[in-house]
C-alpha positions as CSV (number, residue, x, y, z in Angstrom):
1,K,54.1,-10.9,5.2
2,D,53.2,-7.6,3.5
3,T,52.1,-9.5,0.4
4,G,49.8,-11.7,2.6
5,N,48.3,-8.7,4.2
6,S,47.7,-7.0,0.9
7,V,46.0,-10.1,-0.5
8,S,43.8,-10.3,2.7
9,E,42.8,-6.7,2.3
10,L,41.9,-7.2,-1.3
11,L,39.8,-10.2,-0.4
12,N,38.0,-8.2,2.3
13,T,37.5,-5.3,-0.1
14,Y,36.1,-7.7,-2.7
15,R,33.6,-9.2,-0.3
16,E,32.6,-5.8,0.9
17,N,32.0,-4.6,-2.7
18,Q,29.9,-7.7,-3.4
19,T,27.8,-7.0,-0.3
20,L,27.3,-3.4,-1.2
21,K,26.4,-4.3,-4.8
22,K,23.7,-6.6,-3.5
23,K,22.4,-3.8,-1.3
24,V,22.3,-1.4,-4.2
25,D,20.5,-3.9,-6.4
26,S,18.1,-4.5,-3.5
27,L,17.5,-0.7,-3.1
28,A,16.8,-0.4,-6.9
29,A,14.3,-3.3,-6.7
30,H,12.6,-1.7,-3.7
31,E,12.4,1.6,-5.5
32,V,10.7,0.1,-8.5
33,Q,8.3,-1.8,-6.2
34,N,7.5,1.5,-4.3
35,Q,6.7,3.2,-7.6
36,V,4.3,0.4,-8.5
37,L,2.7,0.5,-5.0
38,K,2.3,4.3,-5.3
39,R,0.4,3.9,-8.6
40,E,-1.7,1.2,-7.2
41,N,-2.5,3.2,-4.0
42,K,-3.6,6.2,-6.1
43,K,-6.0,4.0,-8.0
44,L,-7.3,2.3,-4.8
45,K,-7.9,5.7,-3.1
46,R,-10.4,6.5,-5.9
47,E,-12.3,3.3,-5.3
48,L,-12.4,2.7,-1.6
49,N,-14.4,5.4,0.2
50,L,-15.0,9.0,0.9
51,K,-12.0,9.6,3.3
52,N,-9.6,7.8,1.0
53,S,-10.6,9.5,-2.2
54,L,-10.0,13.2,-1.6
55,T,-7.4,13.7,-4.3
56,D,-10.0,14.5,-7.0
57,F,-12.3,16.9,-5.1
58,K,-12.4,19.2,-2.2
59,L,-15.1,19.4,0.5
60,T,-17.1,22.3,2.0
61,T,-18.8,21.4,5.3
62,A,-22.2,22.6,6.2
63,A,-24.9,22.0,8.8
64,V,-28.4,20.8,8.0
65,T,-30.7,23.6,9.0
66,A,-34.1,22.4,7.9
67,R,-35.9,19.2,6.9
68,T,-39.7,19.3,6.8
69,P,-41.8,16.1,7.4
70,S,-43.6,16.6,4.0
71,S,-40.3,16.3,2.1
72,W,-38.3,14.1,4.6
73,Q,-37.3,11.7,1.9
74,N,-36.6,14.3,-0.7
75,K,-34.8,17.5,0.4
76,I,-32.8,19.2,3.1
77,I,-31.6,22.8,3.5
78,I,-27.9,23.4,4.4
79,S,-26.1,26.3,5.9
80,K,-23.8,27.2,3.0
81,G,-24.5,29.0,-0.3
82,S,-22.9,30.9,-3.1
83,L,-20.8,33.0,-0.7
84,A,-19.0,29.7,0.2
85,G,-18.6,28.7,-3.4
86,I,-21.5,26.3,-3.5
87,K,-23.0,25.7,-7.0
88,K,-26.0,23.9,-8.4
89,N,-25.6,20.2,-9.2
90,Q,-22.6,19.7,-6.9
91,A,-22.7,16.4,-5.1
92,V,-23.3,16.3,-1.3
93,V,-22.0,13.6,1.1
94,S,-22.2,12.7,4.7
95,Q,-19.1,11.2,6.5
96,H,-20.2,7.8,5.2
97,G,-21.1,8.4,1.6
98,L,-23.3,10.1,-1.1
99,I,-26.6,11.6,0.0
100,G,-27.6,13.8,-2.9
101,R,-26.9,17.0,-4.9
102,V,-27.4,20.7,-4.7
103,T,-30.5,21.8,-6.7
104,E,-30.9,25.5,-5.5
105,V,-28.4,28.0,-4.2
106,N,-28.9,31.2,-2.3
107,A,-26.3,33.5,-0.8
108,S,-26.0,31.7,2.6
109,T,-28.1,28.5,2.2
110,S,-28.6,25.8,-0.4
111,K,-31.3,23.2,-1.1
112,V,-30.1,19.6,-1.5
113,E,-32.1,16.9,-3.3
114,L,-31.5,13.5,-1.7
115,I,-30.8,10.3,-3.6
116,S,-34.0,8.9,-1.9
117,N,-36.1,11.3,-4.0
118,N,-38.2,9.3,-6.4
119,N,-39.4,12.3,-8.4
120,S,-39.1,11.4,-12.1
121,S,-37.6,14.8,-12.8
122,A,-34.7,14.2,-10.4
123,D,-31.3,14.1,-11.9
124,Q,-29.8,10.6,-11.9
125,F,-26.3,9.9,-10.6
126,A,-23.9,8.1,-12.9
127,T,-22.5,5.2,-10.9
128,Q,-20.3,2.1,-11.3
129,V,-20.1,-1.2,-9.5
130,L,-16.5,-2.1,-8.6
131,A,-16.9,-5.7,-9.6
132,K,-13.9,-8.1,-9.5
133,S,-14.2,-8.5,-13.3
134,G,-14.1,-4.8,-13.8
135,A,-16.2,-1.6,-13.4
136,V,-19.8,-1.9,-14.4
137,N,-21.5,1.5,-15.2
138,G,-25.1,2.5,-14.8
139,L,-27.4,5.1,-13.3
140,I,-29.3,5.4,-9.9
141,T,-32.9,5.2,-11.1
142,G,-34.9,4.8,-8.0
143,Y,-35.3,4.3,-4.3
144,S,-37.6,2.1,-2.1
145,K,-38.7,3.7,1.1
146,K,-39.9,0.3,2.3
147,T,-36.6,-1.5,1.8
148,N,-34.3,1.5,2.1
149,L,-32.6,0.3,-1.1
150,L,-31.4,2.3,-4.2
151,T,-32.0,0.9,-7.7
152,M,-29.2,1.1,-10.2
153,G,-30.4,0.5,-13.8
154,Q,-29.4,1.1,-17.4
155,I,-26.7,-1.6,-17.1
156,T,-25.7,-3.3,-20.3
157,S,-22.4,-4.9,-19.2
158,Q,-22.5,-8.7,-18.8
159,R,-19.7,-8.7,-16.2
160,K,-20.6,-10.6,-13.0
161,I,-21.7,-8.5,-10.1
162,N,-21.6,-10.0,-6.6
163,K,-23.4,-9.2,-3.4
164,G,-21.1,-6.9,-1.3
165,D,-19.5,-5.2,-4.3
166,E,-19.0,-1.5,-3.7
167,V,-20.8,1.1,-5.7
168,V,-19.3,4.6,-6.3
169,T,-20.0,7.6,-8.5
170,S,-18.3,7.2,-11.9
171,G,-17.7,10.9,-12.5
172,L,-19.4,10.7,-15.9
173,G,-22.0,13.1,-17.3
174,G,-22.1,15.7,-14.6
175,N,-20.5,17.6,-11.7
176,S,-20.1,14.7,-9.4
177,P,-16.5,13.6,-8.9
178,E,-15.4,10.1,-9.4
179,G,-15.1,7.7,-6.4
180,L,-17.8,9.0,-4.0
181,L,-19.1,5.9,-2.1
182,V,-22.7,5.2,-2.8
183,G,-23.2,1.9,-1.1
184,K,-22.9,-1.9,-1.5
185,V,-24.7,-4.3,-3.7
186,V,-27.5,-6.3,-2.0
187,K,-29.0,-8.1,-4.9
188,V,-28.8,-8.3,-8.7
189,K,-31.9,-8.9,-10.8
190,K,-32.0,-9.9,-14.6
191,D,-34.8,-9.0,-16.9
192,E,-37.0,-11.8,-18.4
193,Y,-34.6,-12.2,-21.3
194,G,-31.6,-12.5,-19.0
195,L,-29.9,-9.5,-20.6
196,S,-29.9,-6.2,-18.7
197,S,-29.5,-6.1,-15.0
198,T,-31.0,-4.1,-12.1
199,V,-28.8,-3.8,-9.0
200,L,-30.2,-3.1,-5.6
201,I,-27.9,-1.1,-3.3
202,K,-27.8,-0.5,0.4
203,P,-26.8,3.2,0.8
204,A,-23.6,3.8,2.7
205,A,-25.1,7.0,4.3
206,D,-27.9,7.0,6.9
207,L,-30.4,9.2,5.1
208,S,-32.6,9.4,8.1
209,D,-30.0,11.0,10.3
210,L,-28.3,14.0,8.6
211,Q,-26.9,16.8,10.7
212,I,-23.5,17.7,9.2
213,V,-22.8,17.2,5.4
214,S,-20.2,18.3,2.9
215,V,-20.5,19.6,-0.6
216,A,-18.0,18.0,-3.0
217,K,-16.5,20.1,-5.7
218,R,-14.7,18.3,-8.4
219,I,-11.1,19.5,-9.1
220,D,-10.6,19.4,-12.9
């Protein structure tokens, strides 16, 4: 009888050990999966939108204090300056996406040049289309007041760009952090030789209604 009980206990212990082993293996598999998901999430946060890409820069919020009719499409004045750490060329965003960059800084105010400024001397934002086939780099080269569309040019990649693809800042060649949402692709045009492309983009931000904005400072 004692021998039978001992054998029964051994069998129960064996079954329990097998069950626990499966659970340990399962936990190990889940841990590996979690690590992969964390890396993927970090990458996606840089590509999605403003609120989900704050790991690479910090924001300083300011109010729009002036916007004259003569420069409605070009410039705004905001209520923060050098005393708040604002510097020239820093990118400026609304809650929806990119609106421009700082061009002049005083102690308590700053001047912001909007992405709708068609002045040839305006600094051009380095951007990239998040196409399914991979990122496509280029520059914001213009804006149409009539259509309210941005133009992205200097594209040499032959990767396919589709309507609806998101466009973000690339973080290359300036003080703008990577991953600021610019807008979505509306149309892609090829030149007469079918080589380089021009991409028309609907801005994510409403440039006609700006009251509260934020200055984005890249964290190196």
